[in-house]
C-alpha positions as CSV (number, residue, x, y, z in Angstrom):
1,M,-0.1,-0.1,0.0
2,A,1.2,3.5,-0.9
3,S,1.9,5.9,2.0
4,I,-0.2,8.9,2.3
5,E,2.7,11.1,1.3
6,E,3.0,9.0,-2.0
7,L,-0.7,9.2,-2.7
8,K,-0.6,13.1,-2.4
9,Q,2.0,13.2,-5.2
10,D,0.7,14.2,-8.6
11,L,0.0,11.3,-11.1
12,H,1.2,11.6,-14.6
13,I,-0.4,10.6,-17.9
14,E,1.2,10.8,-21.4
15,A,-1.2,10.3,-24.3
16,E,-1.5,11.1,-28.0
17,L,-4.7,13.0,-28.4
18,M,-6.0,14.1,-31.9
19,G,-2.4,13.3,-33.1
20,K,-0.6,15.5,-30.6
21,P,1.5,14.1,-27.7
22,L,0.2,15.7,-24.5
23,K,1.2,15.4,-20.9
24,F,-1.1,15.7,-18.0
25,A,-0.6,16.0,-14.2
26,T,-3.6,14.7,-12.3
27,T,-4.5,13.9,-8.7
28,W,-6.8,11.7,-6.7
29,G,-10.3,13.1,-6.6
30,V,-10.5,14.4,-10.2
31,F,-12.3,12.3,-12.8
32,S,-10.2,9.4,-14.3
33,P,-6.9,10.4,-12.7
34,R,-4.9,7.4,-13.9
35,E,-5.7,7.3,-17.6
36,I,-7.6,9.1,-20.4
37,D,-11.1,7.7,-19.9
38,S,-12.5,5.6,-22.7
39,G,-15.4,8.1,-23.4
40,T,-12.9,11.0,-23.9
41,D,-10.7,8.7,-26.0
42,L,-13.6,7.8,-28.4
43,F,-14.8,11.5,-28.4
44,L,-11.5,12.8,-29.5
45,K,-11.1,10.2,-32.3
46,H,-14.3,11.6,-33.9
47,L,-14.1,15.4,-33.1
48,E,-13.4,17.6,-36.0
49,I,-12.1,21.1,-35.4
50,K,-10.5,24.0,-37.4
51,E,-7.2,25.8,-36.5
52,D,-8.9,29.0,-35.5
53,E,-11.6,27.4,-33.3
54,V,-13.1,29.3,-30.5
55,A,-14.0,26.5,-28.2
56,L,-15.7,25.9,-24.8
57,D,-15.1,22.7,-22.9
58,I,-17.7,22.3,-20.1
59,G,-16.7,20.1,-17.2
60,C,-13.1,20.1,-18.3
61,G,-11.6,18.1,-15.5
62,Y,-7.8,18.2,-15.7
63,G,-8.2,19.2,-19.3
64,P,-7.8,16.3,-21.8
65,I,-10.4,17.5,-24.2
66,G,-9.8,21.2,-24.0
67,L,-6.1,20.9,-24.4
68,A,-6.3,18.4,-27.3
69,I,-8.4,21.1,-29.0
70,A,-6.0,23.9,-28.1
71,A,-3.0,21.9,-29.4
72,N,-4.9,21.4,-32.8
73,A,-6.2,24.9,-33.0
74,P,-3.1,27.1,-32.7
75,K,-4.9,30.1,-34.1
76,G,-7.9,29.6,-31.9
77,Q,-8.6,29.9,-28.3
78,V,-10.1,27.4,-25.7
79,H,-12.1,28.2,-22.6
80,M,-12.3,25.3,-20.1
81,V,-14.7,25.4,-17.2
82,D,-15.4,23.1,-14.3
83,K,-17.3,23.6,-11.0
84,D,-14.4,21.8,-9.1
85,F,-11.6,24.1,-8.2
86,V,-9.1,21.1,-8.2
87,A,-10.0,20.2,-11.8
88,V,-9.6,23.9,-12.8
89,E,-6.2,24.1,-11.1
90,Y,-5.0,20.9,-12.9
91,A,-6.4,22.1,-16.2
92,N,-4.4,25.3,-16.0
93,K,-1.3,23.5,-14.8
94,N,-1.6,21.1,-17.8
95,A,-2.1,24.0,-20.3
96,H,1.2,25.4,-18.9
97,L,2.9,22.0,-18.9
98,N,2.1,21.6,-22.7
99,G,2.9,25.1,-23.5
100,L,-0.6,25.9,-24.7
101,Q,-1.1,29.7,-24.3
102,N,-4.4,29.6,-26.1
103,A,-6.2,27.6,-23.3
104,Q,-7.4,28.8,-19.9
105,A,-9.6,27.2,-17.3
106,Y,-11.8,28.9,-14.7
107,L,-14.6,28.0,-12.3
108,S,-18.1,27.9,-13.6
109,N,-21.3,26.0,-13.0
110,G,-22.2,25.3,-16.6
111,L,-21.8,28.6,-18.5
112,S,-22.6,30.7,-15.4
113,A,-19.1,32.4,-15.3
114,V,-18.3,32.4,-19.1
115,P,-18.3,35.9,-20.4
116,K,-21.6,36.5,-22.2
117,E,-20.1,38.4,-25.1
118,L,-18.1,35.3,-26.2
119,Q,-19.4,33.4,-29.3
120,F,-18.0,29.9,-29.7
121,T,-17.6,27.9,-32.9
122,T,-17.4,24.6,-30.9
123,V,-18.7,23.7,-27.5
124,V,-17.8,20.2,-26.2
125,S,-18.5,18.2,-23.1
126,N,-18.0,14.8,-21.6
127,I,-21.4,14.9,-19.9
128,P,-21.5,13.0,-16.5
129,A,-24.3,10.5,-16.3
130,K,-25.7,12.2,-13.2
131,V,-25.8,15.7,-14.6
132,G,-29.6,16.0,-14.0
133,K,-32.2,17.2,-16.4
134,E,-32.5,20.7,-14.9
135,M,-28.8,21.4,-15.2
136,L,-28.7,19.9,-18.7
137,S,-31.7,22.2,-19.7
138,I,-29.9,25.3,-18.5
139,M,-26.6,24.3,-20.2
140,L,-28.3,23.6,-23.5
141,H,-30.1,27.0,-23.7
142,D,-26.9,28.7,-22.6
143,I,-24.9,27.0,-25.2
144,H,-27.4,27.9,-27.8
145,A,-27.2,31.5,-26.8
146,Q,-23.4,31.5,-27.0
147,L,-22.8,29.4,-30.1
148,A,-21.9,31.3,-33.2
149,P,-24.3,30.6,-36.2
150,G,-23.1,27.4,-37.7
151,G,-21.2,26.5,-34.6
152,Q,-21.3,22.9,-33.2
153,L,-22.2,21.4,-29.9
154,V,-20.5,17.8,-29.6
155,V,-20.8,15.8,-26.6
156,V,-20.0,12.2,-25.3
157,T,-22.3,10.4,-23.0
158,I,-23.0,6.9,-21.8
159,N,-25.2,5.0,-24.3
160,G,-28.0,5.0,-21.8
161,L,-28.4,8.8,-22.3
162,R,-28.4,8.7,-26.1
163,Q,-32.0,9.1,-26.6
164,Y,-32.4,11.7,-24.0
165,M,-29.7,13.8,-25.6
166,K,-31.4,13.4,-29.0
167,R,-34.6,14.6,-27.6
168,N,-33.1,17.6,-26.0
169,F,-30.9,18.5,-28.9
170,M,-34.0,18.3,-31.2
171,E,-35.9,20.5,-28.7
172,V,-33.2,23.2,-28.4
173,F,-31.3,23.1,-31.6
174,G,-33.8,21.4,-34.0
175,N,-31.2,19.0,-35.2
176,Y,-29.3,15.9,-34.0
177,E,-26.6,13.7,-35.4
178,K,-25.2,10.4,-33.9
179,V,-21.6,10.8,-34.8
180,K,-20.4,7.5,-33.3
181,Q,-21.8,4.9,-31.0
182,G,-19.3,2.7,-29.3
183,K,-19.7,-0.1,-26.7
184,D,-20.4,2.2,-23.9
185,Y,-20.5,5.7,-25.2
186,T,-22.2,7.8,-27.8
187,I,-21.0,11.0,-29.5
188,S,-23.8,13.3,-30.3
189,R,-23.6,16.5,-32.3
190,C,-25.9,19.4,-33.3
191,I,-25.4,22.7,-35.2
192,K,-26.8,26.1,-34.3
193,Q,-28.8,26.9,-37.4
194,D,-30.1,30.5,-36.8
């Protein structure tokens, strides 16, 4: 058994995400601290972004999705938000670790602390199974308000939430695309059309 002192040390992950080698420091208490989780891994294999993407990663954790986007959008900028201060601290630490000046993380419950004047071309989230329908409703309406016309919302959820996401995407955005369904996870996408 590891000593408490050892347990308090940062954990380290090295992974190639969207074709870029990235390093992450993580710690116990954040989501999937030992490895890139399979939902995120599947998600990043099917996410398409442009080099000048203005992206928002909601529930960023220690930053694997947001930083993979930042590494692939050198002319863009990435906002990463989480309601967990430890996740935010590590996401910023990892942006620094990978020399990604175009990414920043800050505390926000959904989009509550995201500057309202920002318009995003891509919003992403690895939505937790226990998000709750009220919070999801608030988030989808807030995302719709801050997506640029033609912008995309792409999420990964457990398969059990697939129909639920489809209904909600149709209701708020009027469109839904199932990008990929794996053994455990589904990637869903919609576009802001107005």
